[in-house]
N, C-alpha and C positions, 0 to 999 in steps of 0.2 A: 268628657266633654270636648268636642273639637276646639282647637285653638284658632283664633282669628288673627290674620296677618294685617299689619298696618304698613303700607308701602312708603309713607312719607313722614318725616319729622315735622312737628308742628312749629313753624317758625315763630308764631305769635308768642308761644310760651317756651320755645327751645326745648322741647321734650319729645320723646319717642315712646311707643308702646312695645312691650316685649312679652311674649308668652312664657309662663313659668307654671310649675305645679303649685296648686293652692296649698297643699299640705305635704304630701309624700306620695310615693308610687303606689301604695296600697289603698289610698283614699279614692274611691270611685263614685261616679254618679251616672246612672243609666249604663253601667257596664264599661265605662271609659274613665281614664284618669281625670280627676277633678283639676282643672287648670284655671288660671286667672291671667289677666293682662295687666302688667305693671307699668306705671308711668315712671320713666327715668330721665334724668337730664340728658339732652343731646350732646354728644361729643364725637370727635373723629375717632374711629376705632380701627386699629390694625388687626391683622389676622390673629386669632386666639379665642375670643377677642381680647385685645389689649387697649386700654384707655389711659387717661391721664392719672387715674387713681387706683385702678385694678388691672391685673393681668390674670388670665386663666390658662392653666396647663392641664390638659386632659390626657393622662397616660392610659394604659390599658394592659391587659394580659399579654406578655410577650413583646411589648413595644414601649419605648420610653415616652412617646408622645403620639397623640392621635392627630389626624389631619385638622389643622386649625380652622375654626369657624371664621368665615369672612363676612363681615357686615358692610362696611364701607369699602368700596373697591378703589376709589380714587381719593386724593387729598381733599378735593372740593365736594365729594359726593355726600349727599344727605339721604339717599335712598338705600334700602336694604330689603332683603326678603326675610320675613319673620319665619323662624324654624318652628313648624307646628309640632305638637306633642303626638308621638305615636299612640295609636289607640290600644294596641296590645301590650301586656305587661312585659313580655320578653323583649319585644322590639324597643320598648321604652328603656329597659335596663341596659340595652346594648347600643343605644343612640348617643354617641359622644358629642355630636354637634348640638343636640338639644340640651344635654347636660351642661355644656359650656354656656349656652345662652341663658338657661335657667339660673345658673349660679351667678353670672354677671348681673343679670337683672335684679336678683334679690339683694346682692351686695350693694349695687349702685343705688337702689331705692332705699336701703337702710341708711347709708351715709347721707343721702339727700334728706331723709326724714330728720336726722339730727341737725344738719346744717340749716335747713329751712326753719326749724323750730327754734334753734339757738340764735339764728340771725347772723351767722358768720361761718367762715371756712374752718374746717377742723383737719389737723394733720395727724400723721402716724407717729408713734413713739420712736421707731427706728429712723435712721437717716434715709432720705429718699421720699418720693412722692407717691409711690405705687405699692399697694399691698398685693402680694401674689396669692392666688387661689389655686392650690394643687388638688385636683378633684378626684383622682383615682390612684391613690398611693398604696403601696404594699405594706400597710401598717395595720395593727390591730385597732379595735374600737377605742380603747383607752388612750391611744396616742393621737387620735383625731383631735385637732384643735389649733388654737392660735399660738404662734411662736413669735414673741416680740423681738428677740435677737435677730432673727432672719427676716422679719417683716413678712410673714407668710402664714397662711392657714392650710394645714394639710388635712385632707379627708380620706379616710380609708374606705374599705368595703367589707361586707360581711355576708356569710351564707345565711339564707333564710329558707325555711321549709316551704314557703309559699311560692317559690320561684326556682327555676333551674339555674339561672345566672346569679352571680354575686350581686348584691344590691349596693350601689354606690351611696355612701352616707350623705354625699352632697346633694342627693335628690330630695332630702328632707329640708323643706323651707325653713323650719324652726331652727335647725342646727346651723345653717348658714347665717341666719339673722343673729343667732346667739353668739357665734364666734366673731362675726364682724363687729358686733357691739363690744365684745371684749377689746378688739383692736382700737375702736373709737375711744372707749373710756381710758384705755392705756395711754393713748396720745393726749387726751384732755386732762386726765387726773393721774399722772404716772405714779405718784406715791401710793396709790391704792394697792399696787402690786409689789411694793417693797417687801423683800424677804422678812424684814423685822417690823413690818406693819402690824396692825392690830387684827384680831379675829374679825371684828366688824368690817374692816376694810376689804379683806379677802371675800367675806360673805356678800358684801355689797356688790363686788364685781360680778359674782355669780347671779345674784338676785336681779340686778338691773338687766343683765343679758337675758335672763329667763322672762322677765316682764315684757321687755321690748319684743322678744320672739312671740309671746302670746298676743300682745295687743296690736302688733303690726298686722295681724289677721283682720283687725277691725277697720282696715284702711278704706273699705267701701261697703256700702249697704249690700251690694250684690254678693260680695264674698262672705259676709255674715249669713245671708240667706242661703248660700250654697252649703255652708257648714250645717245650718239647721236642717236643710233638705237631706244632706248626707246622713244625719243622725235620725232621720225620719220623724222629726218633730214638726208638726204643722199647727197652724192657728186653730184649725177645726178641732184638734185634739186638746187644745188648751196647753200651750207650752208651759210646763211646770218648772220649778226651780231645779229639780233633779235632772230634767231633760236638758236644761241649759248647761249645767256644770259638767255633764258627761259628753258634751260636744268637743270638737277639737279647739274650741275657743278658749278653753281653760286648762289646757295641758301643753306640755312641751314634747315634741316629737311623737305625736300619736301615730301609731302604725309601725314604729321602729321595732317595738317589741310585739310579739304575736298576741299577747294578752291585753296589753294596756299601754298607756302613755309612759314615756320615760320618767316624767315627773308631772304631778298634778298640783293644783294650787288650792282652790277653795275647799276641796274635799279632804285635804291632808290635815291631820290634827297637829296643832302646835303644843308641845309639852310645856308645862309651867316652868320647868327649869331650863328653858332653851338657851339662856345666857351662859350656861356651862358647856354648851355644844361647841366643839372645835372644828367639826367638818364643815367646810364652807357652804355646801348646798343645803344641808339641814339647817344650819344657822340662818342662811339667807332666805329659807322658806318662810320665815316670819315676815320679812319685808314683802315677799311675793304675795303672801296671804292677805296682808293688809291692803295692798293695792288692788288685788283682784276681788276681794270682798267689797271694796269701794265701787268697782265697776258693776258687780252684780247688784248691789243695793240701789245704785243710781238707775240701773236698767229696770229693775223692778218698779221703782218709783215712776219712771216714765210710762211703763206699761199699765200702771194703775190709774193713769189719767183717763178721762173720757176719750174713747177712740184709740187708746193705746194698744189694744189687741184687735183692732178692727180687721187687720189682714196680716198675713205673714210678712209682707213688705214693711208694714208699720212696725212690727216687732223687730225685724232686722235693722231697720233704719234707726230705731231707738238705741239698739245695742251698738251700732257703728258710731253714732254720735258720741255716746258715752265713752266707748273705748278709745276713740281718737283724742278726746279731750283729756282723759286721764293720762294717756301716753304723753301728750304734749306737756302736761303738768309735770310729769316725772322728768322729762328731758330738760325742760327749763329749770327745774329744781336743782339738777346736778350742777348747773352753772352758778348756783347760790350756795354751794358747799365749800368749806375750807379746803385748801390744797393738801392738807395732811391730817392724819388722825381723824378721819371722818367716821361718825357713828350713825346708827339708825335714826337717832333723834335729830342729827344734823340733816339727814335726808328729808325727814318730814318737815322740819323747819324750812329748808330750802324750797321745797315744793310749795308750801303755804305762802312764803314771802314772795317768790317769783310770780305766783298766780295772782296775788293781790296787786302787783304792779301792772300786769297786763289786763286783768279782769277785776277792777276795783269793786264792782257790784256783783256779788256772788248770788245772783237771783235764784239759781237752782241748787244752792247749798252744797256745792262740790267740796268746798273746804271743810264745812261742818261734817259732812259724811266721811271725809278722809280722817278727821280727828276721831270720830266715833269708831271707825274701823280699827285704828291703831291703839286707841286708849286701852282696851282690854288686853292687848298684847304687851303693855308696859312701855310703849313708845309714845313720847309726848313732845310737845313744842310749847313754848311760852305764849301766853295770850297778850301780855302787855308790853313785850319788848321783842317783837318778831324781827324788827330791823336791826337789833343789836346796837342801837345808838344811844341808849339811856345815859351812858357815861361819857359820851363823845360829842358834847355840844360845844358851841362857840369855838369852832376850829378855825385855823388860819389857812388861807389858800394863796400862798405866794407862788402860784404855778401858772403856766400857760396852757389854756384848754387844748390848743392844737397839738401840743406835745404830750399832754396827759394821756391822750388816746393811743399813744404808740411808744413812748419813751420810758423805759424803766427808771432812768435817772430822775425824771420828773416826778414819778410816783415816790421814789425814795426821798426826794426833797420834801414832798408833802408829809411823809411819815416823820422825817427829821424835825420839821418845823412845828410838829404837833406832839409834844411830849406825852399828852394823854393817850395817843395811839400806841406809843412805845411802852407806856406803863400797862395799858390793857393787854398787850401781847407779852408782857413780862420778859422783855428782850434782855439778853446778856450784853452789856455795853462793850465787852471786850472781844466779842465774836462777830464776824461780818454777818450782816443781814442781806439776803439775796432776794431781789424782786425777780421772780422767775418768768412772769409773763404779763403782758398788758394787751388787752384786746377790746376793740369796740364791738358792739352788737346792735342790731336793729330788728325789732320784732313788731308785728302788726297785731293789735288787739281786736277782739270781736266787734268793737265799735268803729273799726277802720282807722283809728289813730296809730301812728308809729311811735313806738317806745324805743328811744335811743339811750344806751348806757355804755359805760366803760368799766370793764372788769379787770382787776389787777390782783395778783397773788404774790405773797412774799413768804419766805421760809427761813428759819434759822435752825441749824443743827449744832448742838454744843457737846463736844466730847468731854467726858468727865470720868475721872478715876473713881473707883468704889469708895475710897477714902473721902474725896471731895463730895461725892453724892450723899454720903452719910452726914458729913460735917455741914454742908451748905443747905441741904434740903431735908435731911433726916430720912432719906430713902433707904428702903430695905433691899440691898443689892449684894450679889456675891462677886461681881467682877466689874470691869470697866464698861461704861455704857455711853450711848449717845442720846441726849435729850432733844426732842424735836418739837417744833411749834411754828406758828406763823398765822397767816390769816388771808381771807379774801375780802377785798373791799370793792364796792361798786359805786360809781359816780353817776348822777343823773345827767341829762342833756345840758344842764347849766354848769357842770363840773363840780357839783356839791355832793359830798358823801351822802349816799342814800341807804346803804346796807353794809354791815360788817359781820363777818363770821370769824371770830378770833380763837386761836388755840394758844394759850399762854405757855411760854417756854419754861420759865423758872417758877412753875406752879407745882408745889410738892404733891398736893392731893391728886391733881390730874396726871402727873407723871407716874406716880406710884400705881394708879389704876391702869395706866397704859402699859407699864412694865409687867403688871400681873397677868395681862391677857395678850401679850405680844405673841404673834403667830410664829416667830422664829427668833434665833439668837441675834444679838447686836451685830451691826455691820462695822463696828469700830476696828480699825486696823486691817480691814479686808481690802485688797487692791481692786482696781476697776474691773479687771478681767473676771475675778472671782465673784464680784458683785453681780456682773451681767449673767454669769452662769447660775448663781443662786436665784436671781430674779426669774430666769427662764424656768427654773425648777418650780416656782410658785404655780405657773400655769400647768406644768406637767403634772403636779400633784392634784390640781383641780380636775384635770382630765381623768387621772387614775381613780380619784374618789367618785367621779361620775360613773365610771364602770362598776365600781363596787356597789353603788346604789342600784344600778340596773340589775346586777346579779342578785341583790337582796329581794328584788321584786319577783 
């Protein structure tokens, strides 16, 4: 499908349109690559393109860098020439200028999705404001991915029997979205990738990245319709459930493998003993399945209404609405999870609690459908204490609201003046408690009203010898350990506590369960440089395991 150029940025909304592949180089419609126009925030771009949050580096065979793509030619310029997608496969695989635009557009739109949904700016884990996208690196498939130490994402290339040229992996929209999501989550919830984190935390990293990659395809009705057309599913044929789940809407990196998608969601079977699974992708598949089953069920419900299958557009529009809403629920839900030791149950609870704040009247039963999808998988959330405040009533507020939104010391004073909070978190009084971050957020609900909140997270890490662990808490350990805990607290626009997700520190039962399923050895006594190296190894192992899964298929 020929790409359409947009010569001017929209000053009213400060956005610009950019052409990118809708899925990958082998997904075609009417003999040409299937493309889409992505809306991204307008910003001044240097050659590359290089913006405030992303830089692109397109190397190639025999040369370290390709000629940089120039969009804005002057400091004050707002015009640019959209790089159209080549119509031929070989021309597409060799067009480095389109590759750069494609990657930048997808990365920028993914970050914009998170920031607009959460109602605040999000930073990277590594120092600096810019994430580097290296789009044609001489690396194998299993080394393609995010590196938090270097604040970069490296994309390799691979030989494919369907083409003469090597295929840049950065041409797959799902893979860019997946890896950029890793970087976003690593900045927002850095403890999820701790080397001694839990199996659930590493699996959540992979699962969220997969779901965002899948559901970002639902960003417009036209894109859903294109996917349905590409799968040759039409309203006249009566789009069946099987036809829906076999489209690119429910898989990751369709077309990357010659036979099928790299990973699928609703068609993959979840084993009953999935909690014993240690591989992050397979374990995370449970979370992916619950969310994508929710999308499919809600989509089917909409199509079952009078006129729901009246036209192909109506079917696509229903799917797009559902996909966008479930994706927004997931992203908002992440901001309602504790900063440390996050479980699948925490994710479900966060989604439900965040959605109840923004959409109090669940007229279409999104939250009920979500519970029904996760229940059979053994993932649940409480019905009567979703906000976590049952034991946190009659609190004191000797704080200034203006400082509460930005000052960790003000949050710490709130915690100190409320012993009930410290007891709930089972804090060790002899070890410092760290308020890691305080951020305000503003979101707009479907009724048009603005929801203003303040989110703050605190963490305590208690080093403990094996002797003390057995003596004080009765833990079964073989060596020295670090007990971790803390919590997320959210204040409403009046500065009153509205939500709490607490992970008690000196809780023997919780800590034993956590130690039993830790993904790696304790970080006790490991210096900062080794911690960083081991942390980078978490993502390297995720990439390697993804390759093994691909080989298994």
